[in-house]
All heavy atoms as an XYZ file, in Angstrom:
979
protein
N     111.645     83.704    126.026
C     110.460     84.440    125.855
C     110.179     84.552    124.314
O     111.059     84.631    123.489
C     110.779     85.938    126.434
C     109.585     86.953    126.250
S     109.931     88.434    127.106
C     108.342     89.115    127.009
N     108.874     84.474    124.005
C     108.482     84.621    122.562
C     108.103     85.997    122.270
O     107.400     86.580    123.014
C     107.429     83.566    122.260
O     106.415     83.653    123.324
C     107.922     82.232    122.132
N     108.524     86.424    121.169
C     108.243     87.857    120.708
C     107.348     87.735    119.473
O     107.255     86.815    118.789
C     109.551     88.562    120.373
C     110.380     88.814    121.564
C     111.580     87.954    121.686
C     110.230     89.850    122.424
C     112.424     88.238    122.825
C     110.974     90.071    123.600
C     112.105     89.241    123.772
O     112.908     89.523    124.838
N     106.624     88.893    119.277
C     105.759     88.932    118.115
C     105.957     90.185    117.297
O     106.459     91.186    117.803
C     104.218     88.926    118.598
C     103.814     87.775    119.289
C     102.428     87.811    119.804
C     101.999     86.501    120.333
N     101.384     86.492    121.516
N     105.764     89.985    115.991
C     105.834     91.165    115.132
C     104.878     92.296    115.629
O     103.756     92.047    115.938
C     105.617     90.866    113.637
C     106.767     89.903    113.250
C     105.560     92.001    112.746
C     106.548     89.215    111.842
N     105.430     93.527    115.629
C     104.687     94.678    116.107
C     104.784     94.994    117.491
O     104.383     96.134    117.987
N     105.434     94.138    118.282
C     105.634     94.439    119.660
C     106.653     95.596    119.855
O     107.590     95.736    119.185
C     106.312     93.179    120.321
C     105.659     92.707    121.547
C     106.248     91.478    122.113
O     106.391     90.480    121.368
O     106.455     91.459    123.340
N     106.409     96.424    120.809
C     107.293     97.560    121.150
C     108.080     97.230    122.474
O     107.366     96.999    123.497
C     106.460     98.786    121.294
C     105.898     99.178    119.899
C     107.459    100.048    121.760
C     104.873    100.349    119.928
N     109.269     97.290    122.471
C     110.098     96.822    123.557
C     111.240     97.848    123.876
O     111.563     98.737    122.950
C     110.849     95.546    123.309
C     109.925     94.390    122.789
C     110.781     93.380    122.095
C     109.211     93.826    124.027
N     111.740     97.822    124.997
C     112.978     98.562    125.382
C     114.167     97.706    125.378
O     114.194     96.622    126.006
C     112.821     99.334    126.653
O     111.665    100.174    126.610
C     114.054    100.165    126.908
N     115.212     98.040    124.667
C     116.482     97.279    124.634
C     117.690     98.035    124.806
O     117.696     99.285    124.788
N     118.866     97.412    124.918
C     120.100     98.029    125.113
C     121.029     97.740    123.903
O     121.218     96.607    123.477
C     120.859     97.635    126.355
O     119.943     97.641    127.429
C     122.083     98.285    126.707
N     121.654     98.831    123.284
C     122.581     98.811    122.219
C     123.822     97.970    122.692
O     124.464     98.445    123.532
C     122.877    100.005    121.635
C     123.854     99.987    120.405
C     121.594    100.825    121.099
N     124.138     96.813    121.972
C     125.329     96.048    122.420
C     126.405     96.102    121.308
O     127.561     95.753    121.683
C     124.900     94.654    122.630
O     124.382     94.137    121.425
C     123.924     94.451    123.730
N     126.079     96.648    120.227
C     127.100     96.717    119.182
C     126.583     97.610    118.016
O     125.433     97.685    117.781
N     127.570     98.330    117.395
C     127.276     99.192    116.257
C     128.083     98.898    115.117
O     129.323     98.924    115.305
C     127.440    100.789    116.739
C     127.039    101.655    115.519
C     126.527    101.108    117.890
N     127.544     98.658    113.962
C     128.306     98.344    112.713
C     127.838     99.432    111.720
O     126.831    100.146    111.968
C     128.033     96.987    112.252
C     128.479     95.892    113.119
C     130.002     95.857    113.249
O     130.815     96.099    112.305
N     130.529     95.518    114.418
N     128.498     99.549    110.628
C     128.077    100.517    109.608
C     126.710    100.191    108.955
O     126.035    101.066    108.534
C     129.109    100.489    108.350
O     129.267     99.192    107.874
C     130.488    101.021    108.885
N     126.356     98.985    109.042
C     124.988     98.552    108.439
C     123.933     98.542    109.462
O     122.704     98.370    109.019
C     125.159     97.101    107.844
C     125.625     96.093    108.752
C     124.861     95.403    109.605
C     127.058     95.805    108.783
C     125.375     94.416    110.502
C     127.560     94.820    109.582
C     126.699     94.194    110.486
O     127.236     93.202    111.342
N     124.187     98.653    110.792
C     123.054     98.608    111.713
C     123.610     98.474    113.112
O     124.776     98.469    113.436
N     122.638     98.471    114.111
C     122.914     98.399    115.469
C     122.352     97.133    116.087
O     121.203     96.790    115.800
C     122.421     99.599    116.266
N     123.029     96.366    116.920
C     122.535     95.215    117.551
C     122.053     95.592    118.949
O     122.643     96.439    119.709
C     123.714     94.133    117.868
C     124.170     93.589    116.493
C     125.238     94.152    115.826
C     123.497     92.453    115.959
C     125.570     93.581    114.653
C     123.916     92.008    114.726
C     124.931     92.450    114.034
N     120.818     95.108    119.127
C     120.139     95.606    120.456
C     119.730     94.222    121.243
O     119.184     93.284    120.717
C     118.823     96.369    120.143
C     118.078     96.651    121.373
C     119.160     97.573    119.369
N     120.146     94.305    122.473
C     119.794     93.200    123.386
C     118.321     93.391    123.988
O     118.114     94.440    124.553
C     120.814     93.089    124.584
O     120.432     92.134    125.452
N     117.434     92.441    123.726
C     116.059     92.581    124.176
C     115.925     91.909    125.551
O     115.059     92.364    126.377
C     115.145     91.938    123.229
C     115.177     92.551    121.743
C     114.394     91.771    120.791
C     114.896     93.961    121.803
N     116.707     90.850    125.832
C     116.812     90.256    127.113
C     118.074     89.508    127.257
O     118.971     89.619    126.394
C     115.538     89.280    127.360
C     115.486     88.137    126.412
O     116.494     87.645    126.002
O     114.309     87.679    125.964
N     118.295     88.737    128.232
C     119.584     88.088    128.482
C     120.031     87.141    127.356
O     121.143     86.801    127.167
C     119.501     87.328    129.765
N     118.974     86.566    126.572
C     119.245     85.535    125.571
C     118.801     85.989    124.146
O     119.078     85.230    123.148
C     118.482     84.176    125.955
C     118.783     83.795    127.290
N     119.899     83.207    127.648
C     117.917     83.759    128.448
C     119.855     82.867    128.947
N     118.725     83.206    129.438
N     118.296     87.065    124.056
C     117.816     87.485    122.666
C     118.371     88.866    122.251
O     118.373     89.789    122.995
C     116.274     87.618    122.726
O     115.721     86.481    123.362
C     115.636     87.729    121.354
N     118.755     88.826    121.018
C     119.224     90.134    120.349
C     118.610     90.303    119.029
O     118.181     89.400    118.380
C     120.850     89.916    120.075
C     121.622     90.827    120.828
C     123.062     90.901    120.448
O     123.485     90.325    119.426
N     123.935     91.430    121.246
N     118.424     91.477    118.670
C     117.952     91.842    117.393
C     118.824     92.896    116.685
O     119.699     93.479    117.275
N     118.490     93.131    115.418
C     119.274     94.100    114.616
C     118.319     95.239    114.100
O     117.356     94.972    113.527
C     119.946     93.438    113.510
C     120.664     94.336    112.469
C     121.992     94.859    113.049
C     121.037     93.605    111.162
N     118.838     96.502    114.342
C     118.213     97.597    113.635
C     119.023     98.001    112.447
O     120.163     98.393    112.605
C     118.052     98.918    114.571
C     117.445     98.558    115.988
C     117.246    100.019    113.866
C     117.481     99.762    116.967
N     118.474     97.739    111.225
C     119.256     98.028    110.032
C     119.401     99.570    109.942
O     118.482    100.354    110.499
C     118.523     97.498    108.761
C     119.356     97.657    107.519
N     119.160     98.784    106.737
C     120.288     96.893    107.034
C     120.005     98.613    105.695
N     120.728     97.480    105.873
N     120.396    100.132    109.359
C     120.603    101.518    109.278
C     119.417    102.286    108.698
O     119.133    103.358    109.091
C     121.916    101.874    108.489
C     122.305    103.461    108.683
C     121.899    101.461    107.084
C     123.703    103.755    108.250
N     118.747    101.623    107.740
C     117.483    102.286    107.129
C     116.411    102.390    108.110
O     115.414    103.113    107.814
C     117.088    101.473    105.860
O     116.623    100.150    106.230
N     116.391    101.667    109.197
C     115.331    101.661    110.215
C     115.699    102.418    111.423
O     114.918    102.549    112.414
C     114.971    100.261    110.591
C     114.313     99.405    109.454
C     112.958     99.975    109.039
O     112.277    100.588    109.846
O     112.638     99.734    107.863
N     116.873    103.150    111.483
C     117.251    103.824    112.590
C     116.457    105.146    112.836
O     116.006    105.510    113.866
C     118.881    104.222    112.524
C     119.644    103.005    112.742
C     119.216    105.401    113.530
C     119.751    102.514    114.152
N     116.259    105.803    111.702
C     115.465    106.953    111.585
C     114.894    107.267    110.265
O     115.538    106.738    109.248
C     116.200    108.144    112.160
C     117.422    108.563    111.273
C     118.350    109.674    111.873
O     118.211    110.098    112.914
N     119.327    110.099    111.151
N     113.984    108.097    110.174
C     113.488    108.453    108.773
C     114.477    109.423    108.207
O     115.128    110.083    108.878
C     112.041    109.001    108.810
O     112.016    110.177    109.569
N     114.475    109.450    106.866
C     115.543    110.222    106.145
C     116.825    109.559    105.971
O     116.915    108.318    106.263
N     117.849    110.206    105.658
C     119.121    109.577    105.319
C     120.010    109.552    106.555
O     120.109    110.718    107.270
C     119.828    110.303    104.283
C     121.258    109.858    103.866
C     121.341    108.634    103.262
C     122.317    110.505    104.240
C     122.695    108.230    103.014
C     123.624    110.098    103.999
C     123.733    108.884    103.292
N     120.636    108.416    106.891
C     121.589    108.387    108.024
C     123.009    108.127    107.405
O     123.281    106.990    106.927
C     121.167    107.142    108.920
O     119.831    107.439    109.395
C     122.119    107.183    110.149
N     123.821    109.158    107.585
C     125.099    109.057    106.983
C     126.010    108.223    107.875
O     126.740    107.337    107.378
C     125.771    110.426    106.795
C     127.116    110.370    106.092
C     127.561    111.729    105.864
C     128.892    111.752    105.098
N     129.315    113.085    104.618
N     125.963    108.374    109.165
C     126.913    107.642    110.066
C     126.026    107.192    111.255
O     125.586    108.054    112.127
C     128.027    108.494    110.612
C     128.990    107.763    111.416
O     128.767    106.630    111.885
N     130.104    108.406    111.696
N     125.824    105.966    111.464
C     125.002    105.426    112.501
C     125.508    105.748    113.888
O     124.702    105.929    114.806
C     124.842    103.850    112.317
C     123.661    103.421    113.091
C     126.027    103.175    112.507
C     123.192    101.966    112.832
N     126.776    105.895    113.945
C     127.351    106.219    115.344
C     127.009    107.568    115.786
O     127.144    107.901    116.965
C     128.923    106.016    115.217
C     129.248    104.500    115.201
C     130.679    104.270    115.027
N     131.126    102.890    115.076
C     131.125    102.033    113.989
N     130.754    102.571    112.868
N     131.402    100.800    114.055
N     126.545    108.499    114.913
C     126.028    109.742    115.316
C     124.740    109.614    115.965
O     124.214    110.620    116.572
C     126.038    110.702    114.131
C     127.403    111.039    113.489
O     128.381    110.819    114.265
O     127.489    111.471    112.378
N     123.990    108.595    115.696
C     122.593    108.442    116.134
C     122.446    107.539    117.428
O     121.731    107.910    118.327
C     121.697    107.811    115.053
C     120.270    107.736    115.480
C     121.874    108.784    113.768
N     123.191    106.365    117.437
C     123.136    105.476    118.564
C     124.503    105.148    119.194
O     125.490    105.028    118.336
C     122.378    104.138    118.179
C     121.000    104.369    117.846
C     123.041    103.459    117.092
N     124.540    104.899    120.416
C     125.830    104.570    121.052
C     125.716    103.229    121.839
O     124.562    102.913    122.319
C     126.182    105.652    122.088
C     126.321    107.015    121.489
C     127.289    107.219    120.468
O     128.374    106.624    120.512
N     126.958    107.911    119.376
N     126.772    102.491    121.976
C     126.743    101.266    122.786
C     126.375    101.581    124.208
O     126.891    102.568    124.796
C     128.155    100.551    122.643
C     128.425    100.107    121.242
C     128.180     99.432    123.698
C     129.699     99.503    121.043
N     125.488    100.775    124.792
C     125.078    100.979    126.103
C     123.772    101.773    126.211
O     123.106    101.766    127.226
N     123.384    102.455    125.113
C     122.169    103.290    125.128
C     120.908    102.469    125.164
O     120.874    101.339    124.465
C     122.203    104.167    123.774
C     121.102    105.114    123.735
C     121.217    106.020    122.463
O     122.251    105.923    121.813
O     120.226    106.715    122.232
N     119.873    102.807    125.969
C     118.572    102.200    125.946
C     117.742    102.768    124.965
O     117.583    104.035    124.814
C     118.045    102.322    127.402
C     118.873    101.558    128.492
C     117.892    100.835    129.354
C     118.665    100.085    130.436
N     119.172     98.867    130.140
N     117.083    101.948    124.098
C     116.202    102.383    122.956
C     114.880    101.679    123.075
O     114.681    100.567    123.417
C     116.800    102.068    121.714
C     118.234    102.554    121.299
C     118.675    101.965    119.977
C     118.224    104.032    121.177
N     113.824    102.405    122.615
C     112.582    101.836    122.430
C     112.486    101.382    120.907
O     112.814    102.229    120.077
C     111.394    102.850    122.681
C     110.088    102.138    122.713
C     109.070    103.131    123.320
O     109.106    104.290    123.116
N     108.032    102.546    123.899
N     112.179    100.102    120.667
C     112.267     99.572    119.367
C     110.877     98.771    119.083
O     110.294     98.374    119.960
C     113.430     98.582    119.159
C     114.804     99.465    119.117
C     113.497     97.543    120.147
N     110.682     98.603    117.794
C     109.542     97.778    117.451
C     110.003     96.537    116.627
O     110.931     96.769    115.677
C     108.543     98.629    116.613
C     107.268     97.851    116.299
C     106.168     98.738    115.696
O     106.528     99.740    115.026
N     104.977     98.324    115.864
N     109.443     95.463    116.804
C     109.789     94.264    116.004
C     109.042     94.362    114.681
O     107.803     94.470    114.721
C     109.433     92.946    116.850
C     110.276     92.858    118.080
C     109.674     91.748    115.860
C     109.926     91.670    118.931
N     109.844     94.335    113.585
C     109.197     94.404    112.351
C     109.273     93.046    111.582
O     108.550     92.918    110.558
C     109.871     95.503    111.410
C     111.278     95.423    111.282
C     109.441     96.920    112.066
C     111.890     96.383    110.353
N     110.138     92.174    111.928
C     110.266     90.856    111.343
C     110.916     89.858    112.190
O     111.891     90.148    113.002
C     110.972     90.959    109.998
C     110.831     89.783    109.160
O     109.721     89.028    109.301
O     111.642     89.393    108.350
N     110.481     88.564    112.220
C     111.160     87.486    112.808
C     111.367     86.468    111.772
O     110.458     85.889    111.284
C     110.393     86.998    114.052
C     110.192     88.132    115.065
C     111.202     85.893    114.612
C     109.210     87.735    116.165
N     112.689     86.076    111.487
C     112.942     84.974    110.482
C     112.487     83.657    110.974
O     112.830     83.320    112.154
C     114.340     84.969    110.230
C     114.703     84.095    109.034
O     114.669     82.824    109.236
O     114.979     84.559    107.981
N     111.637     82.986    110.299
C     111.010     81.780    110.743
C     112.087     80.651    111.022
O     111.910     79.835    111.987
C     110.068     81.262    109.543
C     108.922     80.541    110.160
C     107.969     80.201    108.928
O     107.602     81.103    108.190
O     107.615     79.035    108.695
N     113.157     80.591    110.253
C     114.072     79.525    110.369
C     115.186     79.821    111.342
O     115.658     79.026    112.142
C     114.605     79.111    108.992
C     113.491     78.700    108.089
C     113.021     79.492    107.100
C     112.953     77.490    108.331
C     111.983     79.036    106.327
C     111.837     76.964    107.461
C     111.354     77.842    106.481
O     110.287     77.387    105.724
N     115.787     81.018    111.178
C     116.913     81.413    112.027
C     116.636     82.107    113.272
O     117.434     82.353    114.141
C     117.926     82.322    111.184
O     117.290     83.538    110.869
C     118.402     81.667    109.937
N     115.259     82.508    113.383
C     114.830     83.284    114.563
C     115.497     84.601    114.751
O     115.477     85.119    115.810
C     114.864     82.418    115.842
C     114.099     81.159    115.892
C     112.623     81.460    115.655
O     112.040     82.225    116.317
N     112.073     80.841    114.627
N     116.080     85.132    113.716
C     116.739     86.475    113.711
C     115.592     87.549    113.824
O     114.548     87.519    113.042
C     117.503     86.745    112.542
C     118.893     85.971    112.563
C     119.768     86.342    111.463
C     121.092     85.440    111.513
N     121.944     85.720    110.441
N     115.785     88.513    114.722
C     114.757     89.514    114.884
C     115.181     90.900    114.225
O     116.342     91.332    114.527
C     114.418     89.723    116.338
C     114.034     88.400    116.904
C     113.510     90.889    116.538
C     113.695     88.482    118.430
N     114.303     91.391    113.386
C     114.624     92.730    112.800
C     113.826     93.801    113.546
O     112.596     93.662    113.808
C     114.152     92.750    111.305
O     114.894     91.789    110.611
N     114.473     94.845    113.883
C     113.940     95.924    114.743
C     113.887     97.202    114.003
O     114.566     97.445    113.013
C     114.755     96.030    115.992
C     114.932     94.875    116.813
C     115.931     95.100    117.890
C     113.604     94.388    117.398
N     113.046     98.157    114.548
C     112.975     99.444    113.895
C     112.692    100.496    115.007
O     112.023    100.287    115.920
C     111.840     99.546    112.915
O     111.681    100.792    112.337
N     113.372    101.717    114.685
C     113.037    102.846    115.567
C     112.181    103.827    114.707
O     111.406    104.670    115.162
C     114.341    103.600    116.009
C     115.115    102.958    117.055
C     116.251    103.826    117.567
N     115.872    105.101    117.960
C     116.673    106.194    117.807
N     117.899    106.044    117.335
N     116.225    107.344    118.274
N     112.367    103.670    113.450
C     111.699    104.715    112.464
C     110.149    104.483    112.530
O     109.479    105.513    112.479
C     112.156    104.290    111.087
C     111.719    105.199    110.016
C     112.460    105.005    108.724
N     112.291    103.600    108.247
C     111.392    103.240    107.309
N     110.533    104.176    106.787
N     111.232    102.002    106.962
N     109.736    103.231    112.807
C     108.225    103.041    112.784
C     107.654    103.681    114.074
O     106.429    103.927    114.057
C     107.910    101.558    112.851
O     108.535    100.955    113.913
C     108.356    100.856    111.541
N     108.480    104.085    115.103
C     107.936    104.645    116.260
C     107.931    106.217    116.263
O     107.451    106.810    117.181
C     108.713    104.200    117.505
C     108.668    102.594    117.771
C     109.670    102.228    118.901
C     107.237    102.148    118.005
N     108.454    106.748    115.195
C     108.515    108.247    115.143
C     107.112    108.780    115.013
O     106.373    108.225    114.225
C     109.464    108.607    113.985
C     110.850    108.301    114.089
C     111.726    108.723    112.964
O     111.231    109.209    111.904
O     112.952    108.600    113.118
N     106.909    109.902    115.587
C     105.538    110.555    115.666
C     105.479    111.259    114.270
O     104.378    111.356    113.739
C     105.452    111.530    116.772
C     105.583    110.890    118.117
C     104.323    110.056    118.444
C     104.439    109.449    119.869
N     104.260    107.975    119.924
N     106.418    111.842    113.845
C     106.391    112.608    112.590
C     107.388    112.167    111.627
O     108.587    112.115    111.978
C     106.540    114.153    112.855
C     106.266    115.006    111.745
C     106.262    116.436    112.064
O     106.509    116.862    113.134
N     106.006    117.279    111.101
N     106.974    111.943    110.356
C     107.921    111.379    109.320
C     108.745    112.608    108.823
O     108.172    113.699    108.485
C     107.141    110.675    108.244
C     108.048    110.321    107.014
C     108.893    109.183    107.146
C     108.031    111.032    105.929
C     109.722    108.814    106.038
C     108.815    110.682    104.771
C     109.648    109.556    104.849
N     110.109    112.364    108.754
C     110.935    113.514    108.241
C     111.202    113.205    106.689
O     111.741    112.198    106.377
C     112.352    113.499    108.950
C     113.199    114.540    108.355
C     112.070    113.725    110.441
N     110.760    114.109    105.881
C     110.870    113.895    104.520
C     112.293    114.445    103.996
O     112.784    115.400    104.546
C     109.932    114.754    103.673
C     108.461    114.454    104.073
C     107.476    114.931    103.016
N     106.734    113.751    102.712
C     106.185    113.555    101.555
N     106.297    114.360    100.566
N     105.521    112.432    101.425
N     112.849    113.618    103.112
C     114.144    114.019    102.581
C     113.893    115.297    101.811
O     112.911    115.643    101.241
C     114.611    112.926    101.689
C     113.389    112.064    101.479
C     112.358    112.325    102.572
N     115.003    116.168    101.579
C     114.895    117.439    100.983
C     114.600    117.085     99.397
O     115.025    116.100     98.923
C     116.174    118.112    101.034
C     117.137    117.074    101.465
C     116.315    115.949    102.271
N     113.778    117.976     98.847
C     113.286    117.761     97.479
C     114.554    118.162     96.513
O     115.080    119.212     96.706
C     112.115    118.689     97.181
C     111.812    118.709     95.655
C     111.038    117.573     95.166
C     112.129    119.724     94.871
C     110.761    117.507     93.773
C     111.645    119.779     93.472
C     111.087    118.613     92.949
O     110.677    118.646     91.718
N     114.782    117.282     95.611
C     115.746    117.596     94.660
C     115.237    117.723     93.227
O     114.547    116.800     92.778
C     116.853    116.462     94.605
C     117.712    116.328     95.834
N     118.642    117.280     96.223
C     117.628    115.496     96.813
C     119.131    116.909     97.343
N     118.566    115.846     97.838
N     115.436    118.878     92.575
C     114.833    119.040     91.316
C     115.646    118.175     90.295
O     116.870    118.173     90.331
C     115.010    120.526     90.947
C     114.266    120.874     89.687
C     114.473    122.444     89.331
N     115.786    122.784     88.946
C     116.263    122.615     87.664
N     115.540    122.106     86.817
N     117.520    123.060     87.372
N     114.951    117.511     89.430
C     115.542    116.730     88.420
C     116.166    117.605     87.419
O     115.656    118.642     87.047
C     114.568    115.814     87.697
C     114.123    114.662     88.559
C     113.173    113.687     87.804
C     112.840    112.571     88.557
N     111.916    111.625     87.842
N     117.359    117.265     87.038
C     118.054    118.036     85.879
C     118.114    117.209     84.607
O     118.614    116.039     84.740
C     119.439    118.424     86.380
C     120.248    119.191     85.345
N     119.985    120.540     85.223
C     121.245    118.803     84.565
C     120.780    120.950     84.198
N     121.551    119.944     83.895
N     117.540    117.694     83.607
C     117.497    116.980     82.327
C     118.747    117.707     81.570
O     118.737    118.883     81.362
C     116.228    117.121     81.630
C     115.171    116.470     82.402
C     114.292    117.162     83.221
C     114.979    115.173     82.330
C     113.247    116.586     83.941
C     113.987    114.453     83.074
C     113.159    115.176     83.925
O     112.187    114.627     84.624
N     119.583    116.810     80.839
C     120.646    117.371     80.076
C     120.086    117.504     78.618
O     119.991    116.440     77.903
C     121.828    116.442     80.151
C     122.475    116.317     81.479
C     122.062    115.336     82.458
C     123.416    117.360     81.916
C     122.655    115.323     83.703
C     123.815    117.288     83.152
C     123.618    116.273     84.108
N     119.776    118.712     78.306
C     119.288    118.969     76.892
C     119.917    120.193     76.441
O     120.529    120.877     77.178
C     117.706    119.127     77.000
O     117.466    120.352     77.730
C     117.006    118.025     77.575
N     119.613    120.492     75.171
C     120.138    121.714     74.533
C     118.877    122.682     74.318
O     118.955    123.414     73.441
C     120.932    121.427     73.245
C     119.974    120.706     72.242
O     118.847    120.476     72.580
O     120.548    120.387     71.117
N     118.031    122.596     75.216
C     116.726    123.315     75.112
C     116.959    124.872     75.020
O     116.383    125.476     74.190
C     115.788    123.026     76.278
C     114.408    123.699     76.268
C     113.586    123.228     77.446
C     113.991    124.059     78.646
N     113.146    123.859     79.761
N     117.929    125.306     75.816
C     118.176    126.742     75.783
C     118.905    127.177     74.549
O     118.803    128.388     74.170
C     118.985    127.230     77.136
C     118.081    126.839     78.270
O     116.923    126.896     78.243
N     118.746    126.651     79.387
N     119.674    126.334     73.969
C     120.454    126.683     72.825
C     119.655    126.613     71.521
O     120.008    127.119     70.522
C     121.725    125.841     72.645
C     122.670    125.954     73.756
C     123.849    125.030     73.638
C     124.759    125.230     74.915
N     125.940    124.283     74.756
N     118.616    125.896     71.532
C     117.692    125.742     70.309
C     118.393    125.210     69.076
O     118.149    125.637     68.052
C     116.981    127.039     70.050
C     116.145    127.711     71.121
C     114.956    126.857     71.435
O     114.397    126.318     70.551
N     114.623    126.727     72.693
N     119.293    124.250     69.334
C     120.009    123.633     68.120
C     119.212    122.629     67.576
O     119.155    122.429     66.385
C     121.372    123.129     68.654
C     122.175    124.062     69.463
C     122.223    122.815     67.454
C     123.372    123.482     70.078
N     118.575    121.733     68.410
C     117.835    120.611     67.854
C     118.865    119.504     67.537
O     120.061    119.607     67.677
N     118.314    118.347     67.079
C     119.105    117.258     66.616
C     119.511    117.365     65.158
O     118.731    117.740     64.435
C     118.317    115.894     66.872
C     118.039    115.573     68.318
C     116.824    115.772     68.921
C     119.088    115.050     69.109
C     116.653    115.463     70.251
C     118.901    114.772     70.348
C     117.639    114.990     70.979
N     120.795    117.005     64.947
C     121.219    116.981     63.609
C     121.569    115.475     63.295
O     122.038    114.829     64.201
C     122.431    117.926     63.382
C     122.024    119.393     63.601
C     123.218    120.279     63.621
O     124.358    119.900     63.644
N     122.914    121.592     63.372
N     121.424    115.176     61.977
C     121.742    113.688     61.702
C     123.139    113.468     61.649
O     124.021    114.285     61.557
C     121.088    113.454     60.335
O     121.814    114.242     59.341
C     119.677    113.757     60.236
N     123.385    112.143     61.939
C     124.748    111.649     61.943
C     125.430    111.916     60.500
O     126.608    112.236     60.415
C     124.843    110.071     62.231
C     124.393    110.004     63.707
C     126.176    109.544     62.022
C     124.276    108.515     64.140
N     124.602    111.834     59.513
C     125.057    112.073     58.147
C     125.681    113.463     57.944
O     126.723    113.581     57.325
C     123.839    111.879     57.160
C     124.438    111.898     55.638
O     125.482    111.295     55.413
O     123.679    112.531     54.902
N     125.141    114.414     58.651
C     125.732    115.808     58.530
C     127.115    115.892     59.312
O     127.984    116.651     58.887
C     124.791    116.817     59.132
C     123.444    117.012     58.287
C     122.454    117.827     58.902
O     122.878    118.535     60.017
O     121.339    117.906     58.549
N     127.229    115.143     60.360
C     128.380    115.300     61.221
C     129.487    114.307     60.859
O     130.674    114.571     61.121
C     128.055    115.037     62.761
C     127.274    116.229     63.240
N     127.883    117.459     63.599
C     126.006    116.319     63.733
C     126.971    118.184     64.092
N     125.799    117.594     64.203
N     129.143    113.186     60.244
C     130.182    112.077     59.944
C     131.387    112.591     59.154
O     132.441    112.266     59.567
C     129.480    111.001     59.221
C     130.252    109.705     59.102
C     130.568    109.161     60.431
C     129.485    108.665     58.356
N     131.185    113.399     58.014
C     132.441    113.806     57.411
C     133.418    114.655     58.362
O     134.635    114.368     58.268
C     131.920    114.723     56.244
C     130.511    114.242     55.987
C     129.968    113.778     57.397
N     132.871    115.425     59.112
C     133.777    116.272     60.069
C     134.427    115.350     61.039
O     135.585    115.570     61.367
N     133.680    114.337     61.565
C     134.260    113.362     62.576
C     135.391    112.525     61.953
O     136.417    112.364     62.499
C     133.205    112.530     63.129
C     132.191    113.121     63.909
C     132.298    114.396     64.573
C     130.862    112.667     64.198
N     131.099    114.640     65.251
C     130.248    113.623     65.061
C     130.223    111.518     63.833
C     128.937    113.445     65.602
C     128.893    111.310     64.433
C     128.350    112.358     65.223
N     135.217    112.124     60.653
C     136.212    111.366     59.905
C     137.426    112.217     59.646
O     138.617    111.736     60.033
C     135.606    110.833     58.623
C     134.554    109.694     58.909
C     136.789    110.237     57.715
C     133.779    109.293     57.699
N     137.265    113.431     59.293
C     138.444    114.356     59.127
C     139.174    114.561     60.407
O     140.370    114.564     60.520
C     137.952    115.720     58.504
C     137.439    115.530     57.103
O     137.765    114.533     56.414
O     136.740    116.462     56.634
N     138.470    114.742     61.435
C     139.080    114.998     62.760
C     139.842    113.751     63.218
O     141.012    113.898     63.694
C     137.908    115.261     63.776
C     138.429    115.769     65.129
C     137.213    116.063     66.058
O     136.295    116.711     65.549
O     137.347    115.620     67.250
N     139.298    112.596     63.111
C     139.917    111.332     63.489
C     141.180    111.066     62.559
O     142.198    110.673     63.145
C     138.956    110.073     63.321
N     141.120    111.372     61.284
C     142.247    111.128     60.457
C     143.452    112.132     60.815
O     144.531    111.855     60.755
C     141.919    111.432     59.014
C     140.825    110.351     58.527
S     141.499    108.706     58.709
C     142.634    108.684     57.372
N     143.077    113.428     61.215
C     144.069    114.420     61.694
C     144.803    113.868     62.892
O     145.960    113.990     63.010
C     143.421    115.766     61.849
C     143.023    116.497     60.581
O     143.516    116.047     59.502
O     142.252    117.344     60.709
N     144.010    113.248     63.759
C     144.511    112.731     65.076
C     145.410    111.614     64.807
O     146.493    111.446     65.367
C     143.380    112.472     66.081
C     142.650    113.691     66.574
C     144.022    111.616     67.281
C     141.444    113.465     67.270
N     145.025    110.669     63.848
C     145.779    109.465     63.611
C     147.066    109.859     62.801
O     148.074    109.128     62.982
C     144.981    108.528     62.746
C     143.799    107.833     63.533
C     142.932    107.068     62.470
C     144.397    107.012     64.482
N     147.050    110.833     61.961
C     148.193    111.140     61.160
C     149.244    111.932     61.961
O     150.428    112.050     61.611
C     147.843    111.932     59.927
O     147.270    113.217     60.203
N     148.857    112.555     63.056
C     149.854    113.364     63.889
C     150.527    112.492     64.964
O     150.432    111.401     65.149
C     149.197    114.568     64.502
O     148.064    114.355     65.175
């Protein structure tokens, strides 16, 4: 049977690895759902989401021209996209201390003295 990109099919999970799940589409054809295509958001452990023998609805997202390997997705069939939680960026600054930048010239004598003390002991 020939498959086309965008086709939605029902398949059976035949194997689960840390990087994805193998899905049998028919008696002679298998595809792979990469872990990033299992569901939207972060998937820590794929075995928590799919099990061997489970029937899944999948969509073909790519077919390799030369090897005929089929890439599948469940994420594209989700009705609502799950957004990852917002993480506030943390900038490492001395903004609250109001010290500002001091030149190396001011600190260098102290650093040299400190290094000499360490070396002599």
